[in-house]
VOBA-1610 file (N, C-alpha, C; in pm, whole numbers, padded with zeros to 5 digits, always signed):
BEGIN
Met-00104+01242+01971Met-00038+01212+01858Met+00083+01127+01873Lys+00096+01015+01794Lys+00213+00932+01797Lys+00301+00969+01686Thr+00433+00959+01707Thr+00527+00985+01605Thr+00625+00867+01591Ile+00627+00816+01473Ile+00722+00701+01457Ile+00832+00750+01338Glu+00961+00723+01370Glu+01072+00770+01275Glu+01111+00658+01185Val+01108+00686+01060Val+01172+00595+00963Val+01312+00627+00948Asp+01394+00539+01007Asp+01539+00575+01018Asp+01619+00541+00878Leu+01644+00635+00814Leu+01714+00609+00677Leu+01833+00725+00669Asp+01904+00749+00779Asp+02005+00852+00780Asp+01953+00978+00729Glu+02020+01038+00631Glu+01973+01165+00588Glu+01829+01171+00520Arg+01783+01062+00484Arg+01647+01048+00429Arg+01544+01005+00537Ser+01575+01016+00650Ser+01486+00984+00764Ser+01360+01087+00764Tyr+01247+01031+00813Tyr+01130+01120+00819Tyr+01034+01071+00916Pro+00949+01157+00978Pro+00845+01116+01073Pro+00714+01065+01015Ile+00651+00976+01075Ile+00503+00933+01052Ile+00437+00993+01168Tyr+00331+01083+01140Tyr+00244+01126+01255Tyr+00116+01052+01249Ile+00074+01000+01370Ile-00052+00925+01372Ile-00145+00985+01472Gly-00263+01016+01445Gly-00356+01079+01550Gly-00476+01128+01481Lys-00567+01189+01570Lys-00688+01247+01520Lys-00663+01405+01491Ser-00742+01448+01390Ser-00740+01593+01359Ser-00603+01643+01321Leu-00512+01561+01257Leu-00393+01614+01217Leu-00395+01717+01106Leu-00506+01706+01016Leu-00519+01792+00908Leu-00547+01935+00958Ser-00590+01946+01086Ser-00609+02075+01142Ser-00496+02128+01223Asp-00395+02053+01228Asp-00273+02100+01305Asp-00177+02193+01225Gln-00198+02315+01246Gln-00115+02414+01173Gln+00038+02401+01192Arg+00067+02354+01314Arg+00213+02339+01340Arg+00279+02234+01248Leu+00215+02131+01227Leu+00272+02023+01145Leu+00292+02081+00991Phe+00204+02158+00948Phe+00220+02210+00812Phe+00326+02305+00810Glu+00333+02399+00908Glu+00437+02503+00908Glu+00575+02437+00914Lys+00585+02318+00993Lys+00707+02249+01003Lys+00762+02191+00875His+00667+02142+00800His+00712+02052+00677His+00692+02127+00548Val+00599+02220+00541Val+00580+02296+00410Val+00675+02417+00416Thr+00796+02386+00351Thr+00900+02497+00368Thr+00926+02566+00237Ser+00831+02564+00137Ser+00847+02616+00022Ser+00722+02716-00024Ser+00740+02811-00093Ser+00624+02891-00132Ser+00555+02843-00251Gln+00603+02734-00323Gln+00537+02671-00430Gln+00497+02529-00394Val+00367+02506-00388Val+00313+02375-00340Val+00199+02339-00452Met+00208+02200-00465Met+00104+02149-00555Met+00035+02034-00486Ile-00092+02044-00461Ile-00178+01938-00391Ile-00226+01849-00504Ile-00204+01719-00497Ile-00259+01621-00585Ile-00347+01539-00512Thr-00469+01534-00567Thr-00585+01447-00503Thr-00673+01399-00609Asn-00787+01338-00563Asn-00887+01284-00655Asn-01017+01334-00622Glu-01112+01294-00718Glu-01250+01350-00715Glu-01337+01300-00592Thr-01295+01197-00535Thr-01358+01146-00411Thr-01311+01220-00284Val-01176+01248-00271Val-01118+01304-00150Val-01131+01460-00144Ala-01124+01511-00270Ala-01126+01660-00268Ala-01242+01733-00209Pro-01371+01688-00229Pro-01481+01747-00156Pro-01479+01735-00008Leu-01400+01629+00048Leu-01404+01607+00184Leu-01295+01676+00261Tyr-01168+01683+00199Tyr-01058+01728+00280Tyr-00970+01829+00206Leu-00998+01865+00084Leu-00904+01961+00010Leu-00906+02093+00085Glu-01027+02146+00109Glu-01041+02281+00169Glu-00967+02282+00301Ile-00976+02179+00378Ile-00910+02186+00512Ile-00754+02195+00492Val-00706+02120+00392Val-00549+02126+00362Val-00520+02266+00305Glu-00598+02311+00225Glu-00582+02452+00166Glu-00562+02553+00277Lys-00646+02550+00380Lys-00650+02645+00487Lys-00521+02647+00575Arg-00451+02534+00556Arg-00319+02511+00634Arg-00201+02588+00555Leu-00226+02609+00429Leu-00120+02666+00341Leu-00122+02817+00342Thr-00086+02872+00458Thr-00075+03027+00468Thr+00051+03080+00408Asn+00033+03186+00331Asn+00149+03258+00265Asn+00219+03161+00169Val+00140+03083+00094Val+00191+02994+00003Val+00109+02999-00119Asn+00184+02997-00239Asn+00115+02991-00375Asn+00100+02844-00411Tyr-00029+02800-00403Tyr-00042+02646-00422Tyr-00130+02639-00548Glu-00118+02521-00604Glu-00199+02475-00714Glu-00271+02337-00670Thr-00373+02311-00733Thr-00450+02184-00700Thr-00480+02103-00836Leu-00446+01967-00834Leu-00469+01894-00947Leu-00556+01780-00892Ile-00680+01781-00946Ile-00779+01669-00904Ile-00798+01569-01015Leu-00765+01448-00981Leu-00769+01337-01080Leu-00894+01245-01062Pro-00922+01162-01149Pro-01034+01067-01134Pro-00987+00963-01028Asp-01092+00919-00956Asp-01057+00815-00850Asp-01042+00679-00910Gly-00960+00606-00849Gly-00945+00466-00894Gly-00804+00428-00947Glu-00785+00300-00969Glu-00651+00246-01011Glu-00621+00292-01140Thr-00713+00316-01227Thr-00674+00360-01361Thr-00610+00491-01371Ser-00611+00574-01268Ser-00537+00705-01269Ser-00399+00685-01229Lys-00362+00562-01193Lys-00205+00527-01162Lys-00142+00499-01296Ser-00131+00594-01377Ser-00078+00583-01515Ser+00021+00676-01569Leu+00089+00652-01674Leu+00178+00744-01729Leu+00099+00872-01782Asp-00026+00854-01820Asp-00108+00977-01858Asp-00121+01071-01740Ser-00149+01013-01636Ser-00165+01093-01500Ser-00041+01164-01468Leu+00082+01075-01472Leu+00199+01133-01450Leu+00233+01254-01538Asn+00201+01238-01668Asn+00220+01342-01756Asn+00139+01471-01725Gln+00018+01449-01671Gln-00060+01576-01625Gln+00003+01644-01517Val+00061+01563-01421Val+00127+01638-01300Val+00243+01709-01348Ile+00335+01642-01440Ile+00455+01712-01483Ile+00425+01837-01559Thr+00330+01818-01652Thr+00283+01937-01734Thr+00246+02048-01653Arg+00162+02026-01554Arg+00103+02130-01473Arg+00226+02207-01393Leu+00321+02128-01351Leu+00436+02182-01271Leu+00511+02272-01365Met+00529+02215-01491Met+00611+02317-01589Met+00538+02427-01627Glu+00407+02414-01661Glu+00318+02522-01695Glu+00329+02634-01590Lys+00324+02598-01465Lys+00333+02687-01352Lys+00460+02733-01310Lys+00564+02680-01389Lys+00708+02719-01366Lys+00750+02691-01215Tyr+00716+02576-01168Tyr+00759+02531-01040Tyr+00901+02503-01040Ser+00972+02542-00938Ser+01111+02516-00929Ser+01157+02394-00855Arg+01281+02384-00844Arg+01330+02252-00780Arg+01301+02254-00629Thr+01273+02361-00572Thr+01239+02376-00425Thr+01088+02360-00399Cys+01016+02325-00495Cys+00872+02309-00470Cys+00836+02186-00389Ile+00711+02182-00336Ile+00670+02063-00261Ile+00544+02014-00316Leu+00521+01871-00335Leu+00405+01816-00373Leu+00339+01753-00253Ile+00209+01766-00242Ile+00135+01699-00125Ile+00045+01602-00196Ala+00060+01480-00148Ala-00026+01365-00196Ala-00144+01350-00100Leu-00260+01398-00138Leu-00377+01383-00053Leu-00474+01283-00106Gly-00465+01158-00052Gly-00547+01054-00111Gly-00495+00915-00056Gly-00548+00820-00132Gly-00513+00675-00095Gly-00391+00631-00164Gly-00361+00501-00189Gly-00238+00458-00242Gly-00217+00489-00380Val-00318+00503-00459Val-00301+00546-00606Val-00239+00694-00614Ile-00305+00789-00538Ile-00248+00919-00536Ile-00109+00924-00474Gly-00086+00859-00369Gly+00042+00858-00305Gly+00156+00797-00394Asp+00134+00697-00457Asp+00236+00640-00549Asp+00250+00719-00674Leu+00149+00774-00729Leu+00174+00877-00843Leu+00241+00997-00797Thr+00205+01056-00695Thr+00263+01189-00651Thr+00411+01164-00616Gly+00440+01054-00556Gly+00578+01022-00522Gly+00662+00998-00636Phe+00610+00940-00731Phe+00681+00922-00855Phe+00717+01039-00931Ala+00602+01133-00939Ala+00621+01260-00999Ala+00734+01339-00928Ala+00726+01344-00791Ala+00825+01406-00714Ala+00969+01357-00746Ala+00976+01216-00764Ala+01105+01170-00790Ala+01154+01195-00929Cys+01065+01221-01031Cys+01101+01259-01162Cys+01131+01403-01188Tyr+01042+01483-01133Tyr+01042+01635-01170Tyr+01173+01690-01123Gln+01250+01741-01228Gln+01383+01804-01205Gln+01475+01719-01111Arg+01466+01591-01152Arg+01540+01488-01073Arg+01519+01480-00931Gly+01413+01531-00883Gly+01372+01509-00745Gly+01331+01626-00670Val+01207+01640-00625Val+01166+01736-00541Val+01094+01686-00420Thr+01072+01758-00318Thr+01022+01725-00197Thr+00872+01676-00200Phe+00828+01587-00129Phe+00672+01553-00125Phe+00634+01504+00014Ile+00510+01541+00045Ile+00452+01503+00170Ile+00332+01400+00147Gln+00325+01294+00234Gln+00222+01205+00215Gln+00103+01244+00321Ile-00014+01250+00271Ile-00136+01267+00367Ile-00224+01155+00314Pro-00210+01033+00361Pro-00294+00916+00323Pro-00432+00925+00385Thr-00538+00903+00301Thr-00678+00914+00345Thr-00740+00776+00357Thr-00673+00668+00318Thr-00730+00529+00336Thr-00650+00460+00442Leu-00715+00354+00490Leu-00639+00270+00584Leu-00530+00205+00518Leu-00545+00145+00397Leu-00429+00080+00323Leu-00315+00174+00318Ala-00337+00301+00265Ala-00235+00402+00253Ala-00162+00424+00389Gln-00246+00441+00491Gln-00189+00483+00618Gln-00099+00375+00673Val-00125+00251+00661Val-00055+00149+00726Val+00058+00081+00621Asp+00050+00127+00488Asp+00141+00062+00398Asp+00197+00151+00290Ser+00117+00184+00189Ser+00177+00251+00082Ser+00236+00391+00101Ser+00188+00460+00207Ser+00251+00589+00224Ser+00390+00586+00294Val+00424+00472+00341Val+00549+00452+00417Val+00645+00366+00339Gly+00768+00413+00324Gly+00879+00333+00267Gly+00920+00374+00132Gly+00867+00472+00066Gly+00921+00519-00046Gly+00906+00457-00178Lys+00818+00344-00184Lys+00791+00279-00306Lys+00692+00372-00391Thr+00726+00415-00502Thr+00657+00499-00580Thr+00641+00437-00726Ala+00529+00454-00792Ala+00511+00380-00918Ala+00384+00420-00990Val+00376+00391-01122Val+00253+00392-01191Val+00248+00248-01266Asn+00128+00208-01306Asn+00108+00085-01359Asn+00130+00094-01528His+00159-00028-01578His+00159-00055-01720His+00045-00145-01758Ala-00009-00155-01873Ala-00109-00254-01914Ala-00059-00397-01891Leu+00063-00417-01898Leu+00125-00555-01885Leu+00153-00589-01744Gly+00157-00493-01655Gly+00191-00530-01511Gly+00183-00401-01419Lys+00152-00443-01299Lys+00133-00342-01195Lys+00262-00290-01143Asn+00274-00170-01105Asn+00391-00093-01046Asn+00522-00126-01116Met+00516-00138-01248Met+00639-00171-01326Met+00734-00051-01362Ile+00672+00071-01342Ile+00742+00184-01378Ile+00742+00271-01254Gly+00861+00284-01188Gly+00868+00364-01067Gly+00996+00377-00994Ala+01009+00428-00889Ala+01139+00454-00826Ala+01122+00442-00676Phe+01228+00421-00595Phe+01237+00438-00456Phe+01260+00579-00431Tyr+01166+00640-00346Tyr+01176+00794-00332Tyr+01101+00821-00198Gln+01173+00873-00103Gln+01108+00869+00040Gln+01043+01018+00040Pro+00918+01025+00121Pro+00863+01154+00141Pro+00944+01224+00256Cys+00905+01350+00278Cys+00974+01426+00397Cys+00888+01410+00524Ala+00763+01356+00518Ala+00680+01336+00634Ala+00542+01255+00589Val+00483+01196+00674Val+00362+01119+00654Val+00260+01169+00761Leu+00151+01218+00731Leu+00043+01274+00828Leu-00070+01168+00811Ala-00087+01076+00907Ala-00193+00980+00907Ala-00302+01021+01005Asp-00402+01095+00964Asp-00506+01148+01039Asp-00611+01044+01052Thr-00630+00981+01169Thr-00722+00869+01185Thr-00872+00915+01162Glu-00892+01040+01183Glu-01034+01087+01173Glu-01082+01083+01036Val-00999+01080+00927Val-01042+01073+00788Val-01098+00943+00764Leu-01057+00838+00838Leu-01112+00703+00810Leu-01261+00695+00845Ser-01320+00786+00910Ser-01467+00785+00944Ser-01547+00796+00824Thr-01499+00844+00711Thr-01567+00865+00583Thr-01534+00757+00489Leu-01440+00670+00525Leu-01402+00564+00432Leu-01508+00452+00411Pro-01545+00414+00293Pro-01650+00317+00273Pro-01607+00181+00340Glu-01697+00093+00380Glu-01663-00025+00450Glu-01583-00109+00363Arg-01600-00121+00226Arg-01519-00202+00136Arg-01375-00154+00144Glu-01350-00019+00131Glu-01224+00040+00133Glu-01154+00003+00259Phe-01222+00017+00375Phe-01163-00019+00500Phe-01117-00143+00507Ser-01206-00254+00470Ser-01167-00380+00465Ser-01042-00410+00381Ala-01039-00353+00269Ala-00921-00366+00180Ala-00791-00319+00252Gly-00791-00218+00334Gly-00688-00176+00411Gly-00632-00282+00509Leu-00735-00345+00569Leu-00700-00451+00669Leu-00612-00568+00623Ala-00620-00584+00487Ala-00542-00695+00420Ala-00391-00662+00453Glu-00343-00539+00434Glu-00207-00518+00466Glu-00173-00516+00618Val-00269-00477+00694Val-00261-00489+00839Val-00231-00635+00886Ile-00331-00716+00838Ile-00302-00859+00869Ile-00170-00918+00817Lys-00130-00873+00707Lys+00000-00906+00648Lys+00121-00891+00744Tyr+00121-00784+00822Tyr+00237-00763+00915Tyr+00239-00868+01021Gly+00127-00911+01060Gly+00120-01017+01167Gly+00156-01152+01109Ile+00118-01178+00983Ile+00142-01305+00927Ile+00301-01319+00886Ile+00363-01208+00841Ile+00499-01227+00798Ile+00607-01207+00907Arg+00573-01133+01016Arg+00685-01103+01115Arg+00647-01074+01256Asp+00504-01060+01291Asp+00467-01017+01416Asp+00355-01102+01470Lys+00391-01224+01515Lys+00287-01312+01559Lys+00211-01254+01677Glu+00275-01177+01761Glu+00198-01117+01877Glu+00088-01023+01837Phe+00117-00947+01729Phe+00020-00858+01662Phe-00087-00934+01605Tyr-00050-01041+01534Tyr-00153-01139+01462Tyr-00257-01188+01575Asp-00202-01236+01680Asp-00289-01287+01786Asp-00382-01167+01843Trp-00324-01050+01842Trp-00405-00935+01900Trp-00507-00907+01794Leu-00482-00912+01673Leu-00576-00887+01561Leu-00689-00988+01572Glu-00662-01119+01588Glu-00765-01214+01598Glu-00859-01188+01720Glu-00815-01126+01820Glu-00885-01107+01939Glu-00976-00964+01915Asn-00925-00883+01837Asn-00982-00740+01819Asn-01040-00705+01693Ile-01048-00785+01603Ile-01093-00766+01469Ile-01221-00691+01453Glu-01315-00737+01540Glu-01443-00680+01530Glu-01443-00522+01584Ser-01358-00499+01679Ser-01351-00362+01738Ser-01274-00284+01632Ile-01183-00330+01562Ile-01119-00257+01446Ile-01224-00224+01325Met-01314-00335+01305Met-01405-00320+01190Met-01513-00204+01235Ala-01538-00196+01363Ala-01635-00099+01425Ala-01562+00031+01429Arg-01429+00046+01400Arg-01344+00173+01400Arg-01339+00237+01541Asp-01325+00152+01631Asp-01296+00194+01781Asp-01175+00270+01769Asp-01181+00387+01832Asp-01052+00479+01821Asp-00929+00420+01866Asp-00950+00362+01986Asp-00809+00308+02053Asp-00764+00193+01965Ala-00854+00102+01924Ala-00817-00016+01849Ala-00748+00023+01711Leu-00811+00125+01647Leu-00764+00180+01527Leu-00635+00245+01529Glu-00620+00328+01635Glu-00488+00393+01638Glu-00366+00291+01668Tyr-00399+00189+01757Tyr-00310+00089+01782Tyr-00273+00013+01659Thr-00370-00022+01585Thr-00352-00100+01454Thr-00258-00026+01352Ile-00281+00113+01341Ile-00201+00193+01245Ile-00060+00198+01294Glu-00049+00226+01439Glu+00080+00246+01494Glu+00163+00120+01482Arg+00113+00007+01519Arg+00190-00117+01515Arg+00219-00155+01368Ser+00130-00131+01276Ser+00159-00155+01127Ser+00279-00079+01087Cys+00273+00052+01114Cys+00373+00155+01078Cys+00514+00111+01141Ile+00502+00075+01265Ile+00630+00038+01329Ile+00698-00073+01258Asn+00614-00186+01218Asn+00660-00296+01144Asn+00718-00254+01007Lys+00641-00170+00939Lys+00685-00125+00803Lys+00814-00041+00824Ala+00822+00040+00915Ala+00945+00128+00933Ala+01066+00052+00967Glu+01048-00050+01052Glu+01171-00141+01086Glu+01229-00212+00966Val+01135-00261+00883Val+01179-00334+00769Val+01241-00241+00661Val+01185-00139+00636Val+01237-00031+00552Val+01373+00011+00588Ala+01389+00045+00720Ala+01519+00090+00762Ala+01631-00006+00744Glu+01590-00146+00762Glu+01690-00251+00745Glu+01715-00273+00591Asp+01614-00246+00505Asp+01631-00279+00368Asp+01556-00196+00279Glu+01600-00072+00257Glu+01519+00027+00188Glu+01491+00003+00048Arg+01588-00065-00023Arg+01566-00085-00176Arg+01522-00238-00210Glu+01480-00307-00103Glu+01417-00442-00132Glu+01529-00535-00190Ser+01645-00534-00121Ser+01740-00636-00172Ser+01742-00765-00078Gly+01661-00758+00026Gly+01653-00872+00114Gly+01520-00877+00188Ile+01513-00862+00322Ile+01405-00883+00405Ile+01288-00810+00353Arg+01293-00690+00298Arg+01179-00611+00258Arg+01088-00679+00158Ala+01145-00779+00080Ala+01066-00851-00014Ala+00949-00922+00068Thr+00965-00959+00188Thr+00861-01028+00253Thr+00737-00947+00273Leu+00755-00809+00262Leu+00629-00729+00269Leu+00539-00754+00148Asn+00592-00822+00046Asn+00508-00859-00070Asn+00444-00984-00059Leu+00420-01031+00062Leu+00337-01154+00072Leu+00205-01150+00006Gly+00167-01230-00079Gly+00043-01236-00144Gly+00035-01148-00258His+00141-01056-00285His+00138-00958-00390His+00151-01019-00531Thr+00234-01118-00539Thr+00254-01177-00680Thr+00119-01237-00729Phe+00057-01305-00643Phe-00081-01369-00674Phe-00187-01252-00695Gly-00182-01159-00610Gly-00278-01047-00600Gly-00257-00959-00732His-00123-00914-00759His-00109-00836-00869His-00152-00911-01004Ala-00134-01050-01011Ala-00178-01112-01131Ala-00331-01106-01143Ile-00402-01117-01031Ile-00551-01102-01025Ile-00589-00964-01080Glu-00531-00861-01024Glu-00559-00725-01063Glu-00530-00700-01219Thr-00425-00755-01269Thr-00384-00714-01403Thr-00491-00796-01495Ala-00529-00918-01451Ala-00631-00997-01525Ala-00760-00922-01542Leu-00796-00846-01430Leu-00911-00775-01422Leu-00901-00625-01472Asn-00782-00597-01533Asn-00756-00469-01578Asn-00776-00356-01471Tyr-00730-00394-01350Tyr-00729-00304-01238Tyr-00873-00252-01213Lys-00972-00335-01254Lys-01114-00306-01212Lys-01172-00418-01134Glu-01295-00406-01092Glu-01366-00515-01016Glu-01325-00523-00870Trp-01197-00542-00853Trp-01137-00561-00723Trp-01051-00440-00676Leu-01060-00424-00542Leu-00957-00309-00489Leu-00830-00380-00470His-00723-00308-00449His-00585-00363-00440His-00590-00460-00315Gly-00645-00416-00206Gly-00633-00486-00078Gly-00716-00620-00084Glu-00820-00614-00163Glu-00892-00744-00188Glu-00815-00841-00248Ala-00742-00801-00364Ala-00662-00895-00435Ala-00550-00950-00347Ile-00483-00851-00266Ile-00375-00900-00175Ile-00428-00997-00070Gly-00542-00974-00014Gly-00594-01064+00088Gly-00602-01203+00032Cys-00670-01220-00078Cys-00681-01351-00147Cys-00558-01405-00188Gly-00449-01319-00224Gly-00320-01363-00268Gly-00246-01413-00133Met-00257-01357-00025Met-00195-01406+00093Met-00237-01544+00129Leu-00375-01565+00120Leu-00426-01700+00148Leu-00372-01807+00050Met-00363-01759-00081Met-00293-01852-00177Met-00161-01889-00136Ala-00081-01788-00095Ala+00056-01814-00060Ala+00065-01908+00062Ala-00025-01904+00156Ala-00040-01981+00266Ala-00076-02129+00223Asp-00163-02137+00137Asp-00212-02265+00075Asp-00092-02331-00001Leu-00014-02260-00069Leu+00105-02315-00143Leu+00206-02369-00033Ser+00220-02280+00073Ser+00319-02315+00168Ser+00283-02454+00235Met+00142-02463+00254Met+00099-02597+00308Met+00126-02705+00212Arg+00095-02700+00090Arg+00120-02794-00014Arg+00267-02836-00019Leu+00360-02749+00017Leu+00499-02775+00008Leu+00550-02828+00142Gly+00463-02841+00239Gly+00510-02896+00359Gly+00575-02795+00466Leu+00562-02677+00434Leu+00619-02578+00508Leu+00531-02535+00635Met+00404-02559+00612Met+00309-02500+00720Met+00187-02592+00722Asp+00127-02611+00843Asp+00017-02709+00842Asp-00122-02639+00821Gln-00218-02722+00786Gln-00341-02677+00743Gln-00414-02590+00845Thr-00386-02614+00975Thr-00461-02538+01080Thr-00415-02391+01070Lys-00303-02366+01032Lys-00265-02225+01024Lys-00321-02158+00899Val-00335-02241+00799Val-00401-02182+00669Val-00547-02151+00700Glu-00611-02230+00777Glu-00755-02207+00821Glu-00758-02083+00913Arg-00656-02064+00997Arg-00668-01941+01084Arg-00653-01817+00999Ile-00573-01813+00894Ile-00549-01701+00802Ile-00690-01682+00729Lys-00738-01788+00674Lys-00867-01783+00603Lys-00986-01716+00695Thr-00985-01757+00823Thr-01089-01710+00903Thr-01078-01559+00932Ile-00948-01509+00962Ile-00940-01372+00995Ile-00967-01290+00874Leu-00940-01335+00748Leu-00972-01263+00623Leu-01120-01250+00611Glu-01190-01366+00640Glu-01337-01358+00623Glu-01394-01271+00726Arg-01341-01270+00844Arg-01393-01172+00958Arg-01367-01029+00911Ala-01256-01015+00835Ala-01238-00866+00785Ala-01316-00844+00658Lys-01399-00932+00609Lys-01477-00922+00489Lys-01397-00907+00370Leu-01291-00993+00353Leu-01210-00989+00236Leu-01231-01113+00158Pro-01217-01117+00036Pro-01229-01246-00061Pro-01136-01345-00030Thr-01186-01466-00031Thr-01085-01591-00016Thr-01097-01673-00131Gln-01144-01629-00246Gln-01134-01699-00359Gln-01118-01614-00480Ile-01059-01667-00590Ile-01022-01567-00700Ile-01156-01535-00777His-01154-01407-00828His-01267-01356-00899His-01301-01451-01007Lys-01426-01464-01039Lys-01479-01567-01131Lys-01433-01534-01262Asp-01390-01417-01310Asp-01351-01380-01439Asp-01203-01412-01474Val-01132-01453-01370Val-00995-01489-01383Val-00964-01646-01418Thr-00870-01664-01510Thr-00836-01796-01548Thr-00703-01832-01496Leu-00676-01966-01500Leu-00548-02024-01474Leu-00443-01966-01559Glu-00471-01967-01680Glu-00364-01919-01788Glu-00342-01771-01767Gln-00431-01689-01723Gln-00406-01547-01702Gln-00318-01538-01571Met-00353-01615-01467Met-00266-01605-01353Met-00129-01645-01376Leu-00094-01763-01444Leu+00036-01794-01471Leu+00114-01695-01560Glu+00045-01642-01661Glu+00119-01545-01757Glu+00143-01419-01672Asn+00044-01370-01601Asn+00070-01241-01530Asn+00175-01252-01414Met+00189-01365-01358Met+00280-01396-01251Met+00434-01386-01308Lys+00439-01412-01445Lys+00573-01406-01498Lys+00628-01265-01511Val+00542-01164-01512Val+00575-01022-01512Val+00570-00975-01372Asp+00677-01006-01298Asp+00678-00973-01161Asp+00815-00920-01124Lys+00824-00828-01032Lys+00952-00759-00996Lys+01036-00848-00909Lys+00977-00961-00860Lys+01057-01057-00781Lys+01122-01176-00861Ser+01099-01162-00999Ser+01174-01250-01090Ser+01319-01218-01104Arg+01409-01312-01091Arg+01551-01299-01106Arg+01598-01398-01208Asp+01654-01345-01322Asp+01701-01433-01431Asp+01600-01522-01472Gly+01485-01485-01482Gly+01379-01567-01535Gly+01317-01666-01436Val+01360-01655-01309Val+01309-01746-01194Val+01215-01654-01110Leu+01093-01698-01085Leu+01009-01621-01002Leu+01021-01665-00854Tyr+01060-01578-00777Tyr+01062-01597-00624Tyr+00930-01560-00572Leu+00884-01638-00470Leu+00762-01614-00403Leu+00787-01587-00254Ile+00698-01524-00184Ile+00703-01516-00041Ile+00603-01613+00005Leu+00674-01704+00084Leu+00585-01812+00146Leu+00601-01821+00290Leu+00540-01908+00364Leu+00538-01904+00515Leu+00575-02034+00574Asn+00666-02031+00682Asn+00708-02138+00757Asn+00609-02149+00874Asp+00543-02043+00910Asp+00459-02033+01026Asp+00390-01894+01016Ile+00296-01878+01100Ile+00231-01735+01110Ile+00342-01654+01191Gly+00376-01554+01123Gly+00492-01474+01186Gly+00621-01497+01127Lys+00630-01596+01031Lys+00761-01633+00979Lys+00758-01642+00827Ala+00799-01550+00767Ala+00791-01548+00601Ala+00930-01583+00554Val+00933-01640+00430Val+01058-01662+00365Val+01047-01641+00212Val+01148-01594+00154Val+01153-01565+00004Val+01224-01674-00053Thr+01153-01743-00152Thr+01206-01870-00213Thr+01160-01898-00356Ser+01253-01970-00429Ser+01209-02021-00550Ser+01185-02170-00548Asp+01205-02230-00434Asp+01189-02370-00413Asp+01052-02426-00406Tyr+00981-02427-00517Tyr+00849-02475-00524Tyr+00836-02533-00664Thr+00733-02618-00680Thr+00711-02683-00810Thr+00600-02616-00882Glu+00610-02613-01027Glu+00501-02559-01095Glu+00374-02643-01078Glu+00396-02763-01046Glu+00271-02849-01026Glu+00190-02797-00899Ala+00269-02774-00793Ala+00210-02722-00663Ala+00144-02587-00695Leu+00227-02504-00762Leu+00162-02364-00791Leu+00024-02380-00863Lys+00029-02465-00962Lys-00096-02476-01044Lys-00220-02544-00948Glu-00168-02628-00865Glu-00282-02688-00768Glu-00327-02581-00696Thr-00251-02499-00633Thr-00303-02387-00555Thr-00393-02299-00635Ile-00351-02252-00752Ile-00438-02167-00827Ile-00571-02235-00854Asn-00567-02354-00909Asn-00682-02428-00938Asn-00778-02439-00832His-00718-02468-00704His-00797-02477-00587His-00885-02362-00561Phe-00823-02237-00584Phe-00900-02120-00547Phe-00993-02084-00682Leu-00957-02126-00788Leu-01042-02110-00906Leu-01168-02196-00888Ala-01149-02316-00834Ala-01261-02413-00818Ala-01358-02367-00713Arg-01335-02264-00635Arg-01425-02208-00536Arg-01496-02095-00569Lys-01535-02077-00700Lys-01610-01958-00739Lys-01746-01958-00680
//
């Protein structure tokens, strides 16, 4: 088992990475310090792993809330379900919530923990690659609104993250590929050595080789932890972790959070950011092609979904958390491994990039 510390002073916490962590009674005894626990999971994950987690909760009064799978559960309605159940069961301020699932469950549970009685403890047990390398780490919690993704939320850190690599064996191939988008992102924005390693080892990762997979998760979490420790509330460098997200979120919103997985939209969005960087003279075409190739090898889309229009993209991009005083800032690239946050782009170039990817249906 590897342990990575997210260094945030009194809010610091460990990320545990390894096989069979869900069966490690010591980890649960260390971090489950309340007699009131609520496990929040979904209909896909519950049949696979809920019983295993329940067996770890000895001498604990626990409740379980099982939600529908998918991005549509990341909503105010689902948040209300969680809060209502906590109140019905008279859970106190010392209770603990356990997020057992992917990014949707993690984000929802974290936001519920931030809201309930002005803040209770929660533990992340991510069951998808995307959640293990990205969304479970760093304290971003949120639910979606019909007009924009992640627009209602809070920065709220978990007390621990348990990333059991063994659970990834049951992850469908499409979900696994979606998680690789966030992995590739770390290499593109700040870790060129890791990016080079990914190019050499992407097939081993896709085959879920144990050693390659553990290193992939570890290196990703180290990158995320370093950025979060430096900029917890996204006032500076942490914004670079959103490479491709403004484009990707616009696609997701246009599709009503259906059709595409989050990582698929982000993968396409990263390539669009690289393309715009090239059009602005920040990066050369060969680097864009390298990014396109690794995304294709990871079986991620490299063109916008056929049902999305230019008008939808432009309108949805206006509703973005990286807007300041009406100006949309984008994460672009000076090189592979060097990201920059900037508003120094033209609307003409932005439209050219979007149209280029629309034209490749």
